[in-house]
N, C-alpha and C positions, 0 to 999 in steps of 0.2 A: 747368366747366358754366356756362351762362348762364341767368339767370332774368329775368323781366319784373318784378321787385320790387327795391326798394332797402332793405328792412327789415333785412337781415343786416349785422351789424357784426363787425369783427374780434374774435376771441375764441371760445371754445367750438368750435374746429375751423375757423372761418372765418379765412383768412389775409389776404385782401384782397377788396374789391369795387371795381368801376369801372363807371360808367355809360358806355354807348357805343351804337354803331350797327352792325348786323350783317345779313348775308345780303341785300344789295341788289346793284345793278349799277353804282353810281357809286363811283369811287375817291375816298377822302378826303372823304366828304360832311360838310356842316355840318348842324346841327339845322335850320336854315332850309331847306336843300335837302330834307331828309327830310320836312319839313312840307308840301311841295308834293304829297306822295303820288305822286311820280314816280320815286323812286329804288329802291323796293322794300325798303328797309331796315326793320328792326324796332328800336325803342328798347329796349335791354336793360341788364341788370346782369350783368356778368361776375363770377362768384364763384370765387375760388381757395380751395380748402378742403383740409383734411387728412382723408382718408377713414378713418384709424384713430380719429379723434375725432368725426367727423360724417359720417354716411352720405349717399349720394345720395338715398335714400328720405326721410331726415329733411329734407333740403333741399327735396325736392319737396313734403313736407307743409307746410312754411312757404309755399311758392308757392301751393298749393291753398287755403290758409287766408287768404292776404293779398289775393287778388283773385278775381274771378269768372271761372273758366276756361271758362264757357259763352258768354261774350260774344264776338262776332265783330267785330274791328277797333275795339274800344273797351275802355277801362278807366276807370272813374269818369267824370269830366267830359271826359276826353280821347278823341277819336275819330279814326279814320283807320287805314290799314293798318299804319302804324308802331307803333300801340298794340295790335296783335294779340297774343293770348296764345300764347306760344311757349317751348319749352325747346330750346336748341341745345346739342349735345354735341360734345366734342372726342375722346372715347374711343369706339371702335366698340362696346364692350360696353354703353354707355349706351343704344344703340338698343333693347336688350331691354326697356327701361323702358316701352315703349309698352304693355306688358301692364298697367302701372299705370293707363293711361287706360281700358282695358277694364274694369278692376276698379272704377274710380271711376264709370264709367257704370253698371255693374251694382249698385253700392252703394245707389243710390237717394238719395244725398246731394244730388244736383243734379237739378232737374226737367227741365232741358234737356240735350242731349248735350254732352259735353266738346268744345270747339272748339280746344283747345291743339294747336298745330303742334309736332311733334318732328322735328328735322332736324339734320344735321351742321352744325357751325359753319363759316362762311366767314371771311373777314378781318374782324377786329374793329377798329373805328375809335373810339378814345376820344373821348367827347363833350367839348365845351368845358367849362372849369372850373366855370362857373356851374351846370352840371348835376350835378356831383359832390356827393354828400350833399345833394341838393336838398331832400328832405323834412325833413332835420334843421334846415333854416334856416326856421323858422316865420315869420319876418318877410317872406320872399319867397313863401311858398306857403300857401294856405288849409289849415286843419286838416282840412277835409272830404275832401281827396284821400287815397287810400290805396294808390296803385300806384306 
């Protein structure tokens, strides 16, 4: 499963996370390429997890609480299509999770409709090393960003 957040750390069911680029039309894009808003990629966090210890629904709850799923092409101070809210899945049964979006819309928790894209994952391109664990390096990133 791929999320647009980097908050998840190994442990408690999370095996590994990796920041990368997904679902665009350029092969082996760089972050600089993606920032042109011409490649179609989303900046994502790929989360490898153990479903017996952490459910897909629990991961989605982290996602819904870590960012604003109603914003279109923006998260925090970052804007552009690469920052769209999205959940990309590897398993066909994850597609059923779109029901969660309907439930979130119906819950009244958000004043605007959920904008999160749910789609099958295409090729994942691992981002440059300076993007890995980016938020954990406070010296390089302001504490005000949360996505």
